[in-house]
N, C-alpha and C positions, 0 to 999 in steps of 0.2 A: 512367627513368632510370638511371643509371648513376653511381656514387659508388666514390672511392678508400679502401677500410678504413687504419687506423693500418693493420696489418705491411706495406702498402705502402707507405706513404710513408712507412715508415721504410727500408724499402728504397730507394727512391729514394732517399732522403738518403745513405746509403750513399756513391752515386757523388758527393756532392760532399768526400766526406774524400780518398775516390780522389785524384779531381782533385785536392785541396787536396794531397795527396804527390807526386803530377807534381809541384811546384814545387822538390822538394831532386829526383827520378827521376825523369826524364820514361817511364821504363817503365810508372809506375801511371798516364801517360796513355793509356796503351793498355788500360792492367787494367782502366781506368773506361767506358770507348769500352763491352767487348767485355760486363761487367759490367749496364751499362746497357741493353745488346740486352738479353742473357739476360733481366733482368727486362721489358722490352716484352715479348716473346715467353711467357712465362708470365702476363703481363696476358691476354692475347687469348688463352691456351689456357683460362684461366680462365672467359673469356666463353664464349668454344664450351662450353666440360665443364656450364657451370654452365643452367640452366634456364630459360627465359625466363617470362613472367605466364603464353604457354600454358595452363604446365603446370598451374597452378594448379588447386581450383573452392573458391568460399569462400560460404558463406550461412550468413547471421542468425536468428537461429531466435529468437521468445516471444510469448508467449500475445498471440492476437487485441485485448484488451483489459485495457490496461494498468489499477493496480488504484493511485488516488492516496492518493500518501501514504504511501506501503507500498515496500518492496525489492523489484522486479521483479526473474527474471531473463534477461539473454540469453545465448541461446546465438552463439557466432561458430562454425562448420564448418570447417577448411579439408582441402584434403586437396592430396599435392602424388602424379600424375599419369606427372610424368617419372621418366625411370632413376637420378636416384641424393638421395643424399639432405642439404637444408641446413637450417643453422640461419635458423632467420627468425624474425624480432617483426610484430605487428599492432596497430593502434589504429582502435578502431570511430571513427564521426559520429554518436554519438548525439545527440538533438534537446538542444540548447547551452544551453538552463531548464531541463534537465536534472540533479538531484544525480547522480556516479555515485560509486563505491569503490576503480573502478580505470581509467587513463588507459592504460599499456599496457594488451595483453590479453599475458600471460608464463604460462610456466608452470616458473619456476626451484622452483630444488631452496632446501628452509630454509634462509635464512637465507645465500643467495647474490646478488650483485649483479648478477649474468649476469639478461640480462629476457630473451632468445634460449631457444625453446626448437627440438626438433630435428624437424623435417616428413621422415620416412623414406619413398619411393616405396608407396605405395597404404596408405599407416598414417593411415588416421584421426583430426585431432585437433582435441577441441571446448573449446575457452576460453571463458569464462563472465564476466559480471561484472554488478553489482545497478544500475539507476538508476531513483532518487525520482522522479517526478514533483512539481510544486507546483502543477499545477491542474488541474479537465477542462479537457476541452479534446479538438482535433485540431494531431497534430503528424507533422514527419515524420524520420524516420534514414533517414541521408545513407550512403553511399560509407563501406569497406569500407577501407583501404589498410594492403597488406603490404609490407617488405621482407626480404630474402632474401641473406645471407653465400653469398658464390661458396666450391666447390668448395675450391679451395684457398684462399679466405679471404684472396682482395689484394683484391677489388669487391663491390659491395655495386648490391643491386639491386630498385627498389622501382617498384608500379603501385597504380595507383586504380583498386578492384574495383566495377562498379555496382551495388551494392544498396539506394539508396531504395527507401524505403517505407516511405508516411502509414501509422499507429498514433494510438489511441485513447482519450485517456483517462478513465475513466470513477470514480466512485467503488466504493470498495476492498471488492475483489470475494474479499479472498488471508481476510478475515477469515469469508469467507462455506462458503470449499471448507475452511479451517480449523474451522472448526464440523463443515464434516457429519465431517468426520476424527476430532474427539472422538468424535463423538455418536456412531459405528460404533463405535469400543472402548468406548465407555462411559465417557469422563476427563474429561467436559468442563469440573470444575474443573478441571481441569492452564487450560484459558484465562481464568479465573477464574466462570463461570456454577457457581449451585447447585445441585443436583441436586434437585427439587421436584412430582410428584407426586400426584393425583389416582386414589389405585387404586382399581375395581371390580372389578364385571363388565360391564365395555363386552367391545366388539371388538377393541379395534384393540392388537394387540401389543407388550409394556412391555417386558421382561426377563423370566430363564428365573432360576431359585431351588428351591432345597433343597424336596425335601418336605416337605409339618408334617403333621400325621393330621387335621385340621380341614379339610383341603384335597378339591376334588371329583375323583375320576375320572380325569374329561372330560374335566378339562387337564395332567395329566401329558404330561411328552411322550416319548415311547419311542427315539425318536432320540437326543435327547439321556442321558435315562438307560442307556440301551446305551453311549453312548460314559464315561462315567464312574464308571458299574459303582456307582451311588443312582441313589434313586428324585431325578424331579428334574419340575417342575411351571413349565404358562403364567402370567404374570400379565401381564392386560390392565389398561389403559388405559381408564378413564371418559371417552364421548366429549359430548362439550363445546362445540360449536362458539359464539362469540362473535365480538361485530364489533367491530374496531382499526381507528381511526382518524387519520392524526397530519398535524398542525395543523405544517405548515415556514414560520416568520416566514424575509423572506430585505429585512429590511429593512437599515436601519444599523448594528442594533446588533451585525448576523451579519457584519458583514462585517468587522471587524479581526483581524487575526489572532494565532495564540497560538501561546507560546512552541513547540518541538518537542524533545520533551525528548530523543531519538533524538539527534536533532544543533541541538547550543545554538548556531554560529555559526550558522544561517541561519535564514531566514525560515521559522516555521512557519506551518501549516496557516490559514487562514478556519473560524469558528467554523459559517459555514454550512456548510464541509466534514466538520467534526465528526458536522455534527447527518445535512447528507445520509447520511452510513456508519451512524450508528445506524438512523436509517426503516427503509433494505436493507433492515440487518439484524435489528427489529424485524421488519420485517412477510414477512422470511424464516421465522425463527423461527416466526410463530404457524402464518402458507401450511400449517408441513411439521407441526402442531397441527388442522388444518382450519378455523382462523378464518379469516370475512373480513378483508381488512386493504384501507383506500384512503384519501387522500391526499387533500390540499389545501393549496395553497405561496399563500402572502399574501403583498402587501409593503403600500401605499396602495390597491394595489385587488384583489382576488385572479385571481393567473394561472392555475394549473392545479388542474383537478380532477378526484380519478377517485374514480367510487362502490364504493362497496364490491364484492370478490370473492373465491371463495375460489380457489384451485387456485400450483398452479406462473406461470401464463402470468399473475397478477396481476405478480408478483411482476415479471419479466423487461413488465410496463407499465414498471412504477413506474421501473425502470431506464433505457427509455428515456427518460419525465420528466424523471429525474432530474439525467441526463447533461446538459446545459444550461443549465438552472438558474444562474442568480447572483445575486451579492444586487444592493439600489439602495439609494443616498442616498437614500431618502425613512423617514418616520416612519412607520413602518407604523402602519395601518389597522385593532385590534382589534374594533371592534365593525362595520367593515362585513364579514368573513372568520366569526366567530362571527356573523352574521344571514344570513351567507349558508349557513353550515353549517346552519344550524334552519333554513332554506328547503327546501332539496336531504335531508337527512337525519335525519330523527324518529326510528327504527326508536333504544335506549337501547344507547349502547357505549362502548366505553372511548378518550375523545378524549384523545390523548399531543399534548402544544402543547410545541415546540423553540421556545426564543427566548431572550431575557438579559432581566434582570428593569432598568430604566433609573430613574430620577430624576425628581421633580416632577410635574407632572400627566401623562406618561403611565403613570409605575407606577399611578398614583389610578383612570384608569382601566379600565388592565388590570384593576384587584380589582374596579369596577363591574363590567366588561363579560363580567368573566369568570365571576361567583358565579350570579348567573340561571342557566346550564348544570347545574349539581350539581346540581340537583332531576334531568332529567331523563338526564344523561348522566354514566359514572365518570369528574369529569375529575383529568388529570394536568398539573402543567404542569413541567418538565425547562428549570432554570434550568440556562444554559451558561456557568458560571464559567471565570475565568482566571486558571490558576495559578500564575502572579505576582504580581501580585497577594496573594495567600493568603503565599506567600512573602515579601513585601514587609511586611506586618502583622504578621511574625511575627519579623523579622531583626531583631539589634540593630545598632541607626544605631553608629556612626563620625563621625564629624560634622552639623553644623550639615543638608546637603543633605538627610539618614539621614532626622532626626527627621523634618523637614518629611513627606517621600517616605513611610512608615510612618505618623505622624495620616493622612495623607488617605489612607493603600490603611484603615488601621482604619477611618476614616466610609466607607467604603465598603462593610467588610463588613459597617460595624451595621446599615447600609441596607439594604440587601439582605438581612438578616434578619431586618430589624422589615416589609420586608417580605409575605415569606412567613409569618410568622406571623402577616400579616393574612389571607393568602391561606388557609391553615390551619382558623386559627377562620372564615371562610367557609363551609368543607368542603370543600378546594378539598386536592386529593396535591400536593404539593411534593418535588419531585428535585434538590437544590443540588447538581451535581456541578461536578470538572473537564470540560476539552474529553477531554481525555487521555484517562480515563475514561469518558466517557460511553458506548460502546455496551453497554460489559458494563455496567453500571448500571442503564441503559431495559430490557437485556433482564432482568437479576437482576431487575426492580421487579413487570414484567408476567409472569413465572414467578410472584412472588410472589400478585400477587392472580391470576393462573386458578390457582391453587388454592385459596386460600380463600374464593375462589366472587364475588369480587366484582366480578367484569365480569358 
């Protein structure tokens, strides 16, 4: 596609001014014709000098698996293989369901209104933006559009480069990578995780620390001692492998979306999506610590069951299973789920139930059915709350509608607290946490129970 720039249109409109002057002096008519011919020659010259679409190479780069509800980096690489530099602007066709932080891909100077960037010959340019997928599943990136200005600044050329490619959106894997990075640095507290260790005479390396008088000589790390010029001791963690079973409710209570604090104007993720991310992070951390992890998903029937296993392979099996899990508009059958777990898995475990608390008969059923599991297993019920309800319950009403909303929200909060108290009286551990704080709270609870030897 060939377009004229504002500069070209201004030069052409100047011809009209010369023709208008020709009404006063006929000489200006000939000047206008010569001038117009010169402008046309310049337009053709600009077209000849400006590289066409074959001179550009464009490619898109992103993770093979995008993470749900996270800002995923997408990079567009552009290279001008022509002989002359041009100014350009690009636009990527990301899936329409995604939210992106940029529409036009450009690299302007700060506080500049110029969206164009320079494409020098044989100098690759990388433009980045971030997309936030709203749901798990399969999506498709479209083509990349590039528009570049002619060498003389009189024309613009535009082309679509075929870069259509499918992409899969998985549960949030960026949190896993962030955990790995902070764990290597010993800075897990920066992502909200508490440092809880069971230190002893095990064989799993935990950390290095300064030598103390009662340390055994065989635990001295001589290489670290030489580097620091003072005695350094290796500290080990006591091995104790347990079994962690995650029970994931996929019924109607897990369907409502929760407001996203990072994007108040857009629809947030469903409670199930937050729970899926928490299950994966919990399983990953537990697997790194040598525990066996398993999973069961249920609604009105048991949908998937993975027997507990150790190792990273189990984490990837869980990831593949949770990739396509979705909510169902039915009431969850806790009786059937707990009975299935009891028949399949009899060894004592930490059973973490990810659900929400309803009122009425459903709540009474949950309380009655979950209590018998306590003598055999250590049961932790994770009740996923909506921070919006708590905010409404605490807000100062400004009108009659606000008074009504606060009264209803307070009633829901009180009923929720009453049900959780009944569960605690029956020996069931509970964790009432907002959806946006779910992952960190669950992992911290697991680390706390493991450090205390409760599992």
